[in-house]
C-alpha positions in Angstrom: 0.0 0.0 0.0 1.3 3.5 -0.9 1.6 6.1 1.9 2.3 9.8 1.9 4.0 10.6 5.2 2.5 14.2 5.1 -0.9 12.7 5.8 0.3 11.7 9.2 2.0 15.0 10.2 -0.7 15.9 12.8 -0.2 12.6 14.8 3.2 11.0 14.0 6.4 11.1 16.1 9.2 13.2 14.9 11.4 12.0 12.1 15.2 11.9 12.3 15.6 15.3 10.5 13.3 17.0 13.0 14.9 16.0 16.2 17.4 18.8 16.6 14.9 21.6 16.2 12.4 19.8 18.5 15.1 19.5 21.2 16.0 23.2 20.9 12.4 24.2 21.1 12.1 22.0 24.2 15.0 23.7 25.9 13.4 27.1 25.1 10.0 26.2 26.6 9.5 28.1 29.8 7.3 25.4 31.5 9.8 22.7 30.6 12.5 24.9 32.2 10.5 25.2 35.4 10.0 21.5 35.5 13.7 20.8 35.1 14.6 23.3 37.8 12.5 21.3 40.2 14.9 18.3 39.7 18.1 20.3 40.0 17.3 23.6 41.7 20.9 24.2 42.5 22.0 24.2 38.8 21.7 27.5 36.9 19.5 27.3 33.7 22.5 28.1 31.4 24.4 25.1 32.9 21.3 22.8 32.7 20.8 23.6 29.0 24.5 23.4 28.3 24.8 19.9 29.8 21.6 18.7 27.9 23.0 20.1 24.6 26.3 18.3 25.3 24.4 15.1 26.0 22.4 15.5 22.8 25.4 15.4 20.6 25.1 12.3 18.3 21.4 12.0 18.8 19.9 11.7 15.3 16.7 9.7 15.7 14.0 9.1 18.3 15.6 5.7 19.1 18.9 7.5 19.8 17.0 9.9 22.1 15.4 7.0 24.0 18.8 5.2 24.4 20.6 8.3 25.5 18.1 10.0 27.7 15.1 7.8 28.5 16.8 4.4 29.0 18.8 5.5 32.1 15.8 7.3 33.6 13.6 4.2 33.2 16.3 1.9 34.6 16.5 4.3 37.6 12.8 4.0 38.1 13.0 0.2 38.0 15.8 0.2 40.5 14.3 2.7 42.9 10.5 2.0 42.6 10.2 -1.7 41.9 11.6 -5.0 43.2 12.6 -5.8 39.6 11.1 -6.0 36.1 11.3 -9.2 34.1 10.4 -10.0 30.5 9.4 -13.3 28.9 9.4 -13.8 25.1 9.9 -17.5 24.7 6.8 -17.8 22.6 8.0 -15.3 20.0 10.0 -16.4 16.9 13.8 -16.4 17.5 14.2 -13.9 14.6 14.5 -10.7 16.5 14.4 -8.5 13.3 10.6 -9.2 13.1 8.3 -6.3 14.0 5.3 -6.6 16.2 2.2 -4.7 17.3 2.0 -5.4 21.1 -1.6 -5.2 22.3 -1.6 -5.3 26.1 -3.5 -4.8 29.3 -3.0 -1.3 30.6 -1.7 -0.6 34.1 0.3 2.6 34.0 -0.2 5.7 31.8 3.5 6.3 31.3 5.5 3.2 32.3 3.7 0.4 30.4 5.5 1.2 27.2 8.6 2.7 28.8 9.4 -0.6 30.7 8.6 -2.5 27.5 11.2 -0.4 25.6 14.0 -1.2 28.0 13.0 -4.8 28.3 13.2 -5.2 24.5 16.6 -3.5 24.2 17.9 -5.5 27.1 16.7 -8.8 25.4 18.6 -7.9 22.2 15.8 -6.5 20.0 17.1 -3.9 17.6 14.4 -1.3 18.3 11.7 -0.2 20.8 8.0 0.6 20.3 6.1 3.5 19.0 3.1 4.2 21.2 -0.3 5.7 21.0 -0.9 8.4 23.7 -4.2 10.2 24.2 -4.2 14.0 23.4 -6.0 14.5 26.7 -2.6 13.9 28.4 -0.7 16.3 26.2 -1.8 19.3 28.3 1.4 21.4 27.7 3.3 22.0 24.5 6.5 20.6 26.1 4.8 17.3 27.0 3.6 16.9 23.4 7.1 17.7 22.1 8.8 15.4 24.4 6.5 12.4 23.7 6.9 12.9 20.0 10.7 12.8 20.4 10.1 9.6 22.4 8.3 7.7 19.5 4.8 8.5 20.4 1.9 9.1 18.0 -1.2 11.0 19.1 -4.6 9.4 19.7 -7.3 12.1 19.5 -10.0 12.0 22.2 -13.3 13.8 22.8 -14.4 13.9 19.1 -17.8 13.6 17.5 -18.7 10.3 16.0 -17.8 11.4 12.5 -14.5 12.9 13.6 -13.7 9.7 15.6 -14.2 7.6 12.5 -11.8 9.8 10.5 -9.2 9.9 13.3 -9.4 6.1 13.7 -8.9 5.5 10.0 -5.9 7.9 10.0 -4.3 6.3 13.1 -4.8 2.8 11.6 -3.2 3.8 8.4 -0.3 5.2 10.4 0.1 2.0 12.4 0.2 -0.1 9.2 2.7 2.4 7.7 4.9 2.3 10.9 5.1 -1.5 11.0 5.4 -2.3 7.2 7.3 0.7 5.9 9.2 2.2 8.9 9.8 -1.3 10.3 8.8 -0.1 13.8 7.2 -2.0 16.6 3.9 -0.6 18.0 2.5 -0.7 21.5 -1.2 0.0 22.1 -3.5 -0.7 25.0 -6.3 -3.3 24.6 -8.9 -0.7 25.5 -9.3 3.1 25.9 -7.9 4.0 29.3 -6.8 1.8 32.1 -9.1 -0.9 33.5 -9.8 0.8 36.9 -10.8 -2.6 38.5 -7.9 -4.5 36.8 -10.3 -6.7 34.9 -8.7 -6.7 31.5 -10.8 -7.0 28.4 -9.9 -6.2 24.8 -12.3 -3.8 23.2 -13.6 -4.9 19.8 -13.3 -1.3 18.7 -9.5 -1.4 19.2 -9.2 -4.4 16.8 -11.6 -2.9 14.3 -9.5 0.3 14.3 -6.3 -1.8 13.6 -8.1 -3.4 10.7 -9.2 -0.2 9.1 -5.8 0.5 7.6 -5.2 -2.8 5.9 -4.8 -6.5 6.5 -4.7 -7.0 10.2 -2.3 -9.9 9.8 0.5 -7.6 8.5 0.6 -6.0 11.9 1.9 -9.2 13.5 -0.1 -8.7 16.7 1.2 -10.1 20.0 -1.0 -10.2 23.1 1.1 -8.8 25.9 0.5 -9.3 29.7 1.7 -6.7 32.2 1.6 -7.9 35.8 2.2 -5.4 38.7 2.5 -6.8 42.2 1.3 -3.5 43.6 -0.4 -0.7 41.6 0.7 2.6 43.1 -2.4 4.3 41.7 -4.8 1.8 43.3 -5.9 4.3 46.0 -6.5 7.0 43.3 -8.7 4.5 41.3 -10.6 3.5 44.4 -11.1 7.2 45.2 -12.5 7.8 41.7 -14.9 4.9 42.2 -16.3 6.6 45.3 -16.4 10.0 43.6 -18.4 8.5 40.7 -20.6 6.6 43.0 -21.5 9.7 45.0 -21.7 12.0 42.0 -22.5 10.2 38.7 -21.4 13.4 36.8 -17.9 13.4 38.3 -15.1 13.8 35.8 -11.4 13.8 36.4 -9.5 17.1 35.9 -6.3 17.6 34.0 -4.6 17.8 37.4 -6.0 14.4 38.3 -4.4 13.0 35.2 -1.1 14.5 36.1 -1.4 13.2 39.7 -2.0 9.7 38.3 1.0 10.0 36.0 3.3 11.2 38.8 2.0 8.6 41.3 2.4 5.8 38.7 6.0 6.7 37.9 7.3 7.3 41.5 5.1 4.9 43.5 6.2 1.5 44.7 5.2 -1.3 42.4 6.8 -4.4 43.9 7.7 -6.9 41.1 6.7 -6.2 37.5 6.5 -8.8 34.8 6.0 -8.7 31.0 4.9 -11.8 29.2 4.6 -12.1 25.4 2.0 -14.6 24.0 2.6 -16.2 20.6 1.7 -13.9 17.7 -2.0 -14.1 16.8 -1.0 -15.0 13.2 -0.2 -18.5 14.5 -3.9 -19.1 15.1 -6.0 -16.3 13.6 -6.9 -18.5 10.6 -8.9 -20.7 12.9 -11.4 -17.9 13.0 -11.7 -17.6 9.2 -15.1 -19.2 8.9 -16.8 -16.9 11.4 -19.3 -14.3 10.1 -17.7 -10.8 10.1 -20.1 -9.7 12.8 -18.7 -12.3 15.1 -15.0 -12.3 14.0 -13.8 -9.3 16.0 -15.6 -10.4 19.1 -14.0 -13.9 18.8 -10.6 -12.4 18.2 -10.9 -10.2 21.3 -12.0 -13.1 23.4 -9.1 -15.3 22.2 -6.6 -12.4 22.9 -8.0 -12.0 26.4 -7.4 -15.7 27.0 -3.8 -15.3 25.9 -3.4 -12.2 28.1 -4.9 -14.0 31.1 -2.5 -17.0 30.5 0.4 -14.6 30.8 -0.5 -13.2 34.2 2.2 -13.4 36.9 0.1 -14.0 40.0 1.4 -12.7 43.3 0.5 -13.6 46.9 -1.6 -10.4 47.1 -3.9 -11.7 44.3 -4.8 -14.8 46.3 -5.1 -12.9 49.6 -7.5 -10.4 48.0 -9.7 -13.0 46.6 -9.8 -15.0 49.8 -10.8 -11.9 51.8 -13.5 -10.9 49.3 -15.0 -14.4 49.4 -14.5 -14.9 53.1 -12.6 -18.1 52.6 -9.1 -19.5 52.8 -9.4 -21.4 49.5 -6.1 -20.1 48.2 -4.2 -20.0 51.4 -1.5 -22.4 50.1 -0.4 -19.6 47.7 0.7 -17.2 50.5 2.1 -17.1 54.0 1.1 -15.2 57.1 4.0 -12.9 56.4 2.6 -12.2 52.9 -0.8 -11.5 54.4 0.6 -9.1 57.0 2.6 -7.3 54.4 -0.4 -6.9 52.1 -2.6 -5.6 55.0 0.0 -3.1 55.9 0.2 -2.0 52.3 -3.6 -1.6 52.0 -3.8 0.5 55.2 -1.1 2.8 53.9 -2.8 3.3 50.6 -6.2 3.8 52.1 -4.7 6.4 54.4 -3.7 8.5 51.4 -7.4 9.0 50.4 -8.6 12.4 51.8 -12.3 12.4 50.7 -14.5 14.4 53.1 -17.1 11.5 53.2 -14.6 8.7 53.0 -16.3 5.3 52.9 -13.5 3.0 54.2 -15.4 -0.3 53.6 -16.3 0.6 50.0 -12.8 1.8 49.2 -11.2 -1.3 50.7 -13.6 -3.5 48.7 -12.7 -1.7 45.5 -8.9 -2.1 46.1 -9.3 -5.8 47.0 -11.2 -6.3 43.8 -8.4 -4.7 41.8 -6.0 -7.3 43.1 -8.5 -10.2 42.9 -9.6 -9.7 39.3 -6.4 -11.0 37.5 -6.7 -14.2 39.5 -10.5 -14.4 38.7 -9.9 -13.9 35.0 -7.0 -16.5 35.0 -9.3 -19.1 36.5 -12.3 -18.2 34.3 -10.1 -18.8 31.3 -9.7 -22.4 32.6 -6.1 -22.3 33.6 -5.0 -24.5 36.5 -3.3 -22.9 39.5 0.1 -24.2 40.7 1.2 -24.4 44.3 3.7 -21.6 44.1 4.0 -18.1 42.8 4.1 -18.1 39.0 
C-alpha cells in the first residue's frame, strides 16, 4: 500500500531530521525549564541547558534519544521504585528482526510502554516501540514535544462520531505504515484508558481500528500481559470509584491525570513482569469461517485468554480473593508474612485518600477487587493454579 507521510503530520512522532529543532524548542520552553529546575534547583539554567545540549550530541533519531536520555531514567525508576522488572518472550520467533504490534492490558499511563522499551533492548531486540498516547494527556506543549521525540503518536480524544471515525482511519493507516514501511514495533492498549478494576478485556473497537488501515495480519499482533505486584495508583482509582458513586457526573480534571502519571511513575510497584504470548497470526486463521459480525468479538476473546494466560500471580492476588470471598481457599499460595505485608500496604494506601465523606469499607472492597480480578480472570479462562507463585 502506498503512503504519503505528510498525511500523518498531525499525529506522528518526529522524524530523524526534525529531532534537533524539537530539542532546541524543548529547551526554550518556559514550562519545561521550570519542570527541570524542580529536579536540580541548585543548577543554573544556562548550565542545565548546556549539559543537555552536550548530551544531545550524536542523537539523530527518536531511538537514539530513547537510548541516550530515556533508558537511564527508566532503569533508575526500575531500581528505585520496583523490586525488579522481568520479561518473557519464549513464545516469540527467534528472529529478532521481526516487528510486532503489542496489544496489552494497561496498568500505568507512562510506564507500560517505557518498561517494555528497556526490556526489548535488554533482550537484544534492535528497536523499541512506537506508542499511542491520548491527546487529553498532552496538556502542555512541552509534553507533546517530548513524547513525539520519544516515539509517540497522538490518539485524538473527545471527538464527534464522524471525527472519531476519520481519526481512527488515519491512526490505523499510520500504524500499518509504521510496521510495514518504517519497520517499527507498536504498543497499544487493549482498551481506551486503564481498567480501573484491573479486569482486563480487549475492546472490539481497538481491533476494528487496527483493521481499518489494511490486512490485520500484516501488523503481526502479539498479546502482551503486564503484571504489577502493587499498583501505586490503586488508591486513586478507588477514590475515583467513590467520587463517581457519590456523583454520577464526576469527571477527572487535568490535574487528576497529572497526579495519576506522577504517582504511577514514582510509586512503589513491587515486582513487575511482562509476558509475550505467541503472535495471533499463528492461530488467527482458525477464526476464518466466522461471520464478520462475530469475527472481531472472537478475536478479542481469544486475545483476552492469551493475556490471562500470561499473568504473573502474586500472593496479594490470592489474599485479596480469599478476603472478598470470606474463605481460605487459596491460602496455600501465600504465607502469614505475605498477608501481614499486604494488609500493611492496603492500610497505607487507604490512608492517602482524603475524601470528606470517605467510605472505608467501600474503598477497601474496590482495592481488593483490583487485586483479585487478575486471578479471577485467569481461573475463568480455565487455567489450573500451581502451588507456588508463577
